[in-house]
Every structure is written in structure tokens, then in C-alpha cells.
MIDREN-697309 format. One record per residue (C-alpha): x, y, z; residue number from 1; residue in one letter. Coordinates in pm, whole numbers, plus 50000, padded with zeros to 5 digits. Last residue first. Layout:
N
+-------+-------+-------+-----+-----+
:     u :     v :     w :   n : res :
+-------+-------+-------+-----+-----+
:     X :     Y :     Z : NUM :   a :
...
+-------+-------+-------+-----+-----+
END
This chain:
79
+-------+-------+-------+-----+-----+
:     u :     v :     w :   n : res :
+-------+-------+-------+-----+-----+
: 95479 : 21578 : 85517 :  79 :   a :
: 95677 : 21860 : 85675 :  78 :   e :
: 95564 : 22198 : 85554 :  77 :   e :
: 95672 : 22457 : 85299 :  76 :   v :
: 95431 : 22747 : 85262 :  75 :   a :
: 95228 : 22965 : 85025 :  74 :   k :
: 95415 : 22903 : 84700 :  73 :   i :
: 95313 : 23166 : 84442 :  72 :   e :
: 95623 : 23368 : 84533 :  71 :   p :
: 95852 : 23109 : 84369 :  70 :   l :
: 96221 : 23195 : 84409 :  69 :   a :
: 96180 : 23387 : 84736 :  68 :   r :
: 95909 : 23144 : 84850 :  67 :   k :
: 96136 : 22842 : 84792 :  66 :   v :
: 96438 : 22997 : 84964 :  65 :   a :
: 96235 : 23122 : 85261 :  64 :   q :
: 96062 : 22785 : 85300 :  63 :   e :
: 96394 : 22595 : 85296 :  62 :   v :
: 96587 : 22812 : 85536 :  61 :   g :
: 96373 : 22994 : 85792 :  60 :   n :
: 96074 : 22755 : 85791 :  59 :   k :
: 96246 : 22419 : 85737 :  58 :   l :
: 96559 : 22508 : 85930 :  57 :   t :
: 96343 : 22632 : 86219 :  56 :   m :
: 96144 : 22309 : 86215 :  55 :   r :
: 96469 : 22109 : 86198 :  54 :   s :
: 96617 : 22282 : 86503 :  53 :   y :
: 96548 : 21994 : 86743 :  52 :   p :
: 96727 : 21762 : 86499 :  51 :   c :
: 96565 : 21419 : 86462 :  50 :   s :
: 96472 : 21422 : 86094 :  49 :   g :
: 96746 : 21669 : 86005 :  48 :   c :
: 97013 : 21416 : 86106 :  47 :   a :
: 96896 : 21185 : 85829 :  46 :   g :
: 96579 : 21295 : 85653 :  45 :   q :
: 96344 : 21592 : 85636 :  44 :   l :
: 96037 : 21506 : 85431 :  43 :   e :
: 95878 : 21773 : 85216 :  42 :   v :
: 95528 : 21902 : 85143 :  41 :   k :
: 95501 : 22220 : 84936 :  40 :   v :
: 95182 : 22418 : 84985 :  39 :   i :
: 95042 : 22559 : 84662 :  38 :   n :
: 94667 : 22524 : 84740 :  37 :   d :
: 94635 : 22211 : 84525 :  36 :   d :
: 94916 : 22051 : 84724 :  35 :   t :
: 95272 : 22012 : 84595 :  34 :   l :
: 95415 : 21678 : 84693 :  33 :   e :
: 95688 : 21477 : 84865 :  32 :   v :
: 96017 : 21659 : 84797 :  31 :   f :
: 96297 : 21495 : 84995 :  30 :   r :
: 96540 : 21665 : 85229 :  29 :   i :
: 96875 : 21562 : 85371 :  28 :   d :
: 97072 : 21561 : 85691 :  27 :   g :
: 97429 : 21510 : 85804 :  26 :   g :
: 97506 : 21878 : 85860 :  25 :   d :
: 97674 : 21922 : 85520 :  24 :   a :
: 97378 : 21733 : 85374 :  23 :   q :
: 97145 : 22012 : 85484 :  22 :   l :
: 97356 : 22276 : 85314 :  21 :   y :
: 97393 : 22057 : 85004 :  20 :   p :
: 97009 : 22020 : 84978 :  19 :   r :
: 96925 : 22391 : 84946 :  18 :   v :
: 96995 : 22412 : 84569 :  17 :   q :
: 96818 : 22080 : 84509 :  16 :   e :
: 96516 : 22216 : 84697 :  15 :   i :
: 96509 : 22511 : 84456 :  14 :   v :
: 96508 : 22272 : 84158 :  13 :   s :
: 96236 : 22058 : 84316 :  12 :   q :
: 96016 : 22366 : 84350 :  11 :   v :
: 96076 : 22458 : 83985 :  10 :   k :
: 95989 : 22105 : 83871 :   9 :   n :
: 95669 : 22113 : 84079 :   8 :   i :
: 95580 : 22449 : 83921 :   7 :   l :
: 95619 : 22306 : 83571 :   6 :   d :
: 95427 : 21989 : 83658 :   5 :   v :
: 95118 : 22178 : 83774 :   4 :   n :
: 94899 : 21868 : 83816 :   3 :   s :
: 94856 : 21923 : 84187 :   2 :   n :
: 94811 : 21606 : 84387 :   1 :   m :
+-------+-------+-------+-----+-----+
END
């Protein structure tokens, strides 16, 4: 696990900003880890876990938001 606590806190902050949109659709998201090569691992929960569009939500919604706020992040992937 990456020891960059500051970056992890920033990632979690961006995820918190996205969370209400997922919760509005009956889903949720949980930060799992930040890898050494700056890939964010998350777990989609609730309705998002079984939604056929969850991959699109992850890439087009969550990943875009995280990368816009934190350009050093390479990707957001499901854990």
C-alpha cells in the first residue's frame, strides 16, 4: 500500500464528493487503496455493485472526477 497519506486523503475527499450521486441511485462507493503506481482501487456497493452500467459510472464519473482533481492519479479501478 502506498504511504502517501496526503494523496490518499485527497482521493477520499473527491470520492466523498461523488458519493451522493451514487447514493441517489441506491448505490455507494468505498475507497479500498491507492497502489504504488497511483491507481485508486474502489468497491462499488449497493445497486452499483450489480448495475450493468457500473463500469461506465466508474470510468466516466468517478475516474474523471478523481483525475480532474488529482492529475497524478492514473486510473480508478474496481478492487
